[in-house]
N, C-alpha and C positions, 0 to 999 in steps of 0.2 A: 159515501161522501159525494155530494153533488158536484158537477162540473164547476159550477160557480166557486163553491168552497175550495175545490182543488186549485182553481186559478189564483184565488186570493192567498192561498197559502204560498204558492209559488212565488208570488210578488213579494210577500213578506220576507222569505228566505233570501231573495236577491237583493233586498234594500239595505240591510244592515248586518254588521258582525254579532249584534246582540243574539239574533235568531240562531246564527251558526254555532256560537258558543253554547246556547241552550241545547242545540242538537247533540254536540259533543258530550255535554254533561249527561244526557239522556242514554247514551250509548251502552254503558254498562248494564242499565236496566233492560235495554233491548237484547243484550247478549244473553240475559238471564230468562228471556220470554219462554213461555211453555212450548212443548212440542206440538205436532200436528193435532188438530182438533177432529175428533171422531164424529161423523154424521153432523157436520155444520149445519147451522140454521141458514135461512135465506139471506139474512142480514150479514152473517159471517162470510157466506160464499161471495157476496158482493165485494167484500174487502180482499178477496183472494184472486181477484181478476187482475191480470197483467196487461197493459195496453199493447206491449209488443206481441203477446200471444194473439191478442184479438186482431191486431193489424194484419199479422201474418195469415190468419184464418180467412179474413176478408179478401186478401191478395190472392190467396190460394183458391178461394172460391171463383175468383175472376178468371184465373189461369185455367182451371179446369172447364169453365164455361167456354173459354176460347178453344178448348180441345173439341168441342162439338161444333159450334159455329164461330169462326169459319173453318177450323183445322180439319176436322173430319169431313165436312161438306166438300171442301177442296180436294182433299186426298181421294175421297170416293168419286166425286165428279170428274176428276181428270182421268180416272181408270175406265170410265164408261164411254160409249160412242156418243159423238156430238148430239144425235137426235134424243139422247136421254139425260143429258147434262142437267138440265133445268129440273127435271123430275127428281132426281137425286138431291139436288140442293133444297128443293121444296120438302121432300120427305124428312130430311135431317132437321131442317128448320122447324117444321111443325111438330115433329116428335119431341124436340126440345121444349117447345111451347106447352104442348099438351101434357108432357110429363111433369112439368114444374107446376101446373095447375092441379094435376092428380096428387102430386107429393103434399102439397099444402092442405088439400081437402081431406085426404085420408091416409096417404102414403106414410108420412113421417110418424103418425100415430101408430100404424101397424108395424113399422120397422123399429121405433124406438121408444115404445112403452112396454111395461112389464105385461107379461101374458099370464102371470100368477103361476099356477102349477103347469101351464101349457108353455113349452119352451120353443114352439115352432112359429109363433107370430104374436104380435102384441094386440092391445085392444083399441078402442076408439076414444079414450079419454082426452086425446089432444087432437081429434078431428077438427078440421078447420082452424087448427092452431089455438084452440080453446085453452086458455091458462098460459100460453106462451106470450111474453111481452118483453119489454126492454129491461125488466128487472129480474127475469128468470135466468138461471144459469145452467150450463151443461158440464159435466165432469170430463176431466182429461185422463191421463194415464199416471198422474202424479197426485199424491195426497195433497189436498188443500190447494190445488190449482185448478181454476175454473174459467170458462170463456162464456160470454153472452149466448144464451140459447138460440137466439136468432142467428148468430154466426154459425152455430153448429148446424142449424136447419138449413141455412144456405149452402154451407159446404157439402153436406150430404144430398141436397137438392140436385146439385150438379152431377153427381154419380148417378142418380136416378134418371137423369136426362141423357147422358151419354150412353148408358148401356143398352136401351132399346135401339137407339140410332145405330150402334154398331151392327145390329142384326140385319139391317137392310142391304148391307153389302153382299150377302150370300145369295140373295135373289134379285139383285139390281137388274133394271131393264125389262122386268116382266111381272111386276105387281101393281095392282090397282091402288090408288091412294086411299080411299075411304075404308076398304076392308083393312088395309095396313094400320090405319090409325085406331080402329076398333080393336085389332089385335094387340096393339101397344098398351092400350088402357087395361084390357083384360090381363095380359101378361104381366104388367107392372104389379097389378093387384094380387094375382095368384102365384107368381113365380118370384119376382124381384123382391117385393117387400118382405115376404116370409124368408128368403134366403138371407137378406141383409139382417133381418132380426136374429136369425139363427147363428150367423157368424159374427156380428159386431155388437149385439145388445148385451149389456151387462149393467150392474147397479152402480158402478163406479168405485174407485178404490176406497173412498171414505165411507161407503155403505155396504159393500159386499161382505165384509166380515160379519155384520149383523144380518145379513140377508143372503147367506151363502148358496141359495138356489135360484136367485133372481138373475138369470142370464138366458141367452139364446142356446139352443141345443148344441150347435157346433162349438161355441165359445166354451160351454161347460165341458164338452169332450176334450177341449184343450187344443183345438185346431187353430193353426196360425195363419192369418191373412192380413198382412199389414194394411194393404191399400186396394185389394179387390181382385185377387187371382181367381177365387171361386165366385165371389159375388158379382163381378163385372164381366170378366173375360170368358171363363168357362161357361157361366151362365148364358151369355150372349152367344157365344160360339156354337154351343150345342143346339141353341134354339134356331140359329141360322142355318145349320146343316139340315135340321128337320124341315125347316121351311123350304129350302131349295129342293129337297126330295119330294115334298107334297106338291109343290107348284110345278116341278119338272124342269128340264134344261131349256135354255133360250133357243128360239128358232134358228136353225143353222148351226147350232153348237157342234164343234168339231168339223163342220163341212165348209164354213167360210170364215175368213179371218175377222177377229173382233178385237183389234189393238186398242190401247188406251188412246183417247183422243187428244190428251194434253198432259204429258208427263211433267211439263213445267208446273201445272197446277198441283199434280201430285206431289211433287218435290216440295212446293211452298206448303202444302197441307201436312206433310210428314214433319217438315221443320217446326211448324207451329205445334204439332203434336208433341214433339219432344220438349220445346219449351213449356208448353202447358202442363206436361207430365210432371214437372218439378212440383207444381201445386198438388197434382194428383197424388204423388207418393210422399213427398216431404211434408205436405199439408196434412197427411193422415196421421201424423203424430199429434196433432191438435195443439202443439206447443212450439215456441221457437227456442229449441235448446240443442244439446249435443247430439240427440237421436235424429233430430230434424236434419242436422248436417250429414249424419250417416246416411239417411234415406236420400239426400240430395246427391252426394258423390256417388252413390251405388247407382242411381238412376243415370247419372252422367256416363260412367264408364262401362256399364253393362250394355247400354245402347250403342256406344261406339264400338265395343268389341263385337257385338252381333252384326252390325253394318259391315265391318271389315271382314268378319268370317263369311257373310253371304257373298261378298264381292270375290273373295278368294275361291270359294266353292264354284262360282259361276266361271271364274277364269280357268279353273281346272276342268270343269265339265263342258263348257261351251267355248272356251278360248277367249272369251270377252266378258268383263264384268259390266253390268247394266245398271243404269240409274234406278230402274224399277226394282231391281234386286237389292240394291243398296238401301233404298227407302223401306222395302219390305223387310229387310234384315233389321234395320233400326226399329221398326215397329215390334217385330218379334222380340227383340231385346227389352223394350219398354214393357211389354206384356209380361215377360218371364221375371223380370225383376220386381214387378209390382208387389206380389205377395210377400217377397223377401226383403224388400228395399230397406226396412228399419231394422232387420235382424242380421244381414250379412255384413261381411267385410268387403272393402273394395276388390281385392284380389279374387276372392270367391265370386263376386259378382262379375268380374271380367270372365271368368271361366264359365259361369252360368250363360253369359251373352254368347260365348263361342259355341257352347253346346246347343243352346236352343236354335240357333241358325241352322246347324247340320239337321236337326230333327224336323224343323218347320219346313226346310228346303225339301226334304224327302217326301213330306206329306202334300205340299202344294204342287209337286211335280209327279213324282212316281205314284203315290197312293191315289191322288185324285184321278189321274189318267187311267189307272187300272180299274178302279171301281166306277169310273164314268159318271160321277156326279158333278153337276154344274154349279159349284161355289164360285160365283162370279168373281168376287173380289177377295177370295180366300180368307173368309171370316173364320171358318172352321179351322183351316190349316195353320193359321196365325194365332188367332185369339184363343181358341179353345185348346189346340194342341200346345201352343206356348203357355197358355195359363196352366195346363196340367203339368207341364215341364217345371215351371216356376213354383206351382203350389207344392208338389213333391220335394223339389229341391230345397224349399224352405226349411224342411225338416233336417236337412244336412247342413246348410250354410249357417243356420242360426246357432249351431253348437259352439260354444265358447272356446273349445279346443282348436277350431279353425278360425278363431278371430271373430265369431259371431256374438251377438249381444246377449244371447241366452233368453231366458224367460223369468217372469216375476210371479210370486204367489200372492195374488191379490186378496186371498182370504185372510191374510195376516194384516195387522195394523200396528205401525206403518208397514208399507209394502217391503217384502224382502225377496231377495233373489232364490229362485227354486232350482233344484238339482235337475240336470239336463240329461236325458237319455235319448240319443239320436235315433235308434232303431224304433223305439216306441213312438217317438214323434213322427217318424216317416210313415208308420202304420196309421196313425191318427190323420195325417194329411192325406193319405190315399182314401181313407174312409169319407173325408170331407168332399174329395173329389168325385167319388162315386155317388154320394147323395146328391150333390149339385147336378150331376149328369142325368141321373134318373128322374130327378124332380122336375128340372128344367125341360129336359127331352120329352119326358112324358106328357107333361101339361102343354107344352108347346105343340106337340103332335095332335092333341085333342082340339086345341084352339084352331090350329090351321085347318084341320079337317072339317070342323063345324063350319068355318067361314067358306071354305071351298064348295061345301054342298049346300050352302044357303044362298048367299049373296054373291058367292064367287070371289076368288082371289086373283085370277089372271085375266088380263084383257084379251079381246078377240085377236086372232092372228093378224088380221089386217091392221088393227091398232098397234100391235107390237112391232109389226114391220114398219109402219110409218114412224114410230118413236113415241114415247109417252109424253114427250114435252107438249106437243100440240094436242094430242087426244085428251090428255088428262088435265092440262092446265091452260090450253089455249095460247101458249107462248113459245118462243123459241130461246134458247140460251144465247144464240147468236143470230144476229139479223145482218147478213152480208149485203 
């Protein structure tokens, strides 16, 4: 139905009682309507789109974009020294812009088209968004419920934008701009898009029963990742660790103080991240329904629990809870609940929030100091470690016996609930974590080393001492 027809129908229903009586008379016939339509046509899909779902997905896309710019940019920017503030802002902004262009040119197609017998990456049938328009639809997780494909493209594009932007925090203050952008383009193509395909691509609930092998490798394995524990956080976190090891520590690391120049900005960034994360997690349900609300409340309480836990730990260990610690704990909670957000119950989400702060605190303090790697803004310690905790814990908290949502068997039509085996699911989650670590870590190492030994990754010592703002961009963040 075209918008003009829809509007006209609404006006007729509002004008007189005759139309209302006609609608009431038709209700018995509507009640006897046939069940779900298997493998619906394009025309039938168009009639299965709900305006509320579409609106929620567009709002969620805007919320996730906000997580990159301004939220992540301010969060990271406040943590570095004044002389490097502008460079971090520029890096995050340009990564988002470049990633969005790469996404529409070939990323969406590689991530979300069928690879045939290949389950590791898709093809190029939708490169440059060929065949995607205002009339094409994308499946959700429910039979006969669809959203406009452009809404799905935009939502997933924001994930492709923020993931490589997370990486830069691991080697902030010591990387050249141009090699970084080249790395991002290559990393998205070789690492992010295939991982996204392996975890999130499948034929959809109306088509999978007739195409039982049309899915990504990890999806077919049964790995659960509601909103990006493996695809986003572990993926970016291990790449960040490899990057900081290849580039090396900052000049003066552990010899001179390098405090954050503006915890006020970091707090603003963390707060915006929390707000935007509701789109990140709850939007990943692709619909506006009860499971969306589950992901929403879990995102709320897990984050609160993790922030409180980090503050309590600092009170015990250091005698004073810090704002930086509270903000870091909040982000750790957001990271951990991401893969579990649509599967857990609120109480188990709170427990997960408490647990992840304890583990991440240990990594960003004890482990980093003992191994002596300069993960500038704790990308590995929070995102990778927190992502691993959340991904493995998803296998536990999703269990219906603990109040979890369980899993569904999409090879049946209509979809039915599947039997849940916690131990088997945890093992599957561990396999997904290991695959992500090996693939992202290995490819990232190759990319960083190639750039290091060709055009170079790190600025000269004099430039690094002066700060990247002036040397790389000819500007200062502040002109006093």
